[in-house]
C-alpha positions as CSV (number, residue, x, y, z in Angstrom):
1,M,-62.0,-21.8,-46.8
2,N,-58.8,-21.9,-48.8
3,K,-55.8,-19.9,-47.9
4,P,-54.3,-17.6,-50.2
5,K,-50.9,-18.7,-51.9
6,F,-48.7,-16.0,-53.0
7,F,-46.7,-16.0,-56.1
8,V,-43.4,-14.2,-57.1
9,T,-42.6,-13.4,-60.9
10,P,-39.2,-14.9,-61.6
11,G,-36.7,-12.1,-62.5
12,Y,-38.0,-8.5,-61.2
13,G,-40.4,-10.2,-58.9
14,E,-37.8,-10.8,-56.5
15,Y,-36.8,-7.3,-56.2
16,M,-40.4,-6.3,-55.7
17,L,-40.6,-8.9,-52.7
18,N,-37.5,-8.2,-51.3
19,N,-37.5,-4.5,-51.3
20,L,-41.3,-3.6,-51.8
21,H,-42.6,-6.6,-49.9
22,Y,-44.9,-7.1,-52.9
23,S,-46.0,-10.4,-54.7
24,Q,-47.4,-10.0,-58.1
25,A,-49.9,-13.1,-57.9
26,V,-52.2,-14.3,-55.3
27,K,-54.3,-17.7,-55.8
28,I,-57.3,-18.9,-53.6
29,G,-58.8,-21.8,-54.6
30,D,-59.1,-21.8,-58.4
31,H,-59.1,-17.9,-58.5
32,V,-56.0,-15.9,-59.3
33,E,-55.5,-12.1,-59.1
34,I,-52.3,-10.6,-60.3
35,S,-51.6,-7.0,-59.9
36,G,-48.9,-4.3,-60.6
37,Q,-47.4,-5.5,-63.9
38,G,-45.3,-2.9,-65.9
39,G,-43.4,-2.6,-69.0
40,W,-40.0,-3.1,-67.4
41,D,-37.6,-6.1,-68.1
42,D,-35.7,-8.3,-65.2
43,N,-33.4,-5.3,-64.5
44,L,-36.5,-2.8,-64.1
45,Q,-35.4,-0.9,-67.2
46,I,-38.2,0.2,-69.4
47,P,-37.9,0.3,-73.2
48,E,-37.6,3.8,-74.8
49,S,-40.5,2.9,-77.3
50,L,-43.9,2.6,-76.2
51,A,-44.8,-0.3,-78.3
52,D,-42.0,-2.2,-76.7
53,E,-43.1,-1.1,-73.1
54,I,-46.5,-2.2,-74.0
55,A,-45.5,-5.5,-75.5
56,Q,-43.2,-6.1,-72.4
57,A,-46.2,-5.5,-69.9
58,F,-48.1,-8.3,-71.7
59,R,-45.0,-10.6,-71.4
60,N,-44.8,-9.8,-67.9
61,I,-48.8,-10.6,-67.4
62,E,-48.1,-13.7,-68.9
63,R,-45.2,-14.8,-66.7
64,T,-46.9,-13.9,-63.7
65,L,-49.9,-15.9,-64.8
66,A,-47.8,-19.0,-65.4
67,T,-46.0,-18.5,-62.2
68,A,-49.4,-19.0,-60.7
69,G,-50.5,-21.9,-62.9
70,A,-52.7,-20.2,-65.3
71,G,-52.6,-18.5,-68.5
72,W,-54.3,-16.1,-71.1
73,E,-57.0,-18.8,-71.4
74,H,-58.0,-18.3,-67.8
75,V,-58.4,-14.4,-67.9
76,V,-61.8,-13.2,-67.5
77,H,-61.1,-9.4,-66.8
78,V,-58.3,-6.8,-67.1
79,N,-58.0,-3.4,-65.6
80,S,-55.4,-1.2,-67.5
81,Y,-54.3,1.9,-65.5
82,H,-52.0,4.3,-67.3
83,V,-49.8,7.1,-65.7
84,G,-48.6,9.9,-67.7
85,G,-49.9,11.5,-71.1
86,L,-50.2,8.7,-73.7
87,P,-50.3,9.5,-77.8
88,Q,-53.6,10.2,-78.7
89,K,-53.6,7.2,-80.9
90,L,-53.7,5.1,-78.1
91,M,-56.6,6.7,-76.3
92,R,-59.0,5.7,-79.1
């Protein structure tokens, strides 16, 4: 059996690891799982615009995938969880 290998996203990932004891990605064999990606920058600041926050979250996912040696072309499933009230146009 393959042992899990944990990955930390450069930038904000160091804070997550040091303060929350959390790695953004784990790889077992050829399988990569990522979790806990949000729309923050490396200083954990969230943009005021919802569109910018969403775009940043996807950039963070891409960075985390790359850290584990993967990319969007390897993604087969995404769960998206939302906290708080989202504008109705996003709920369609």
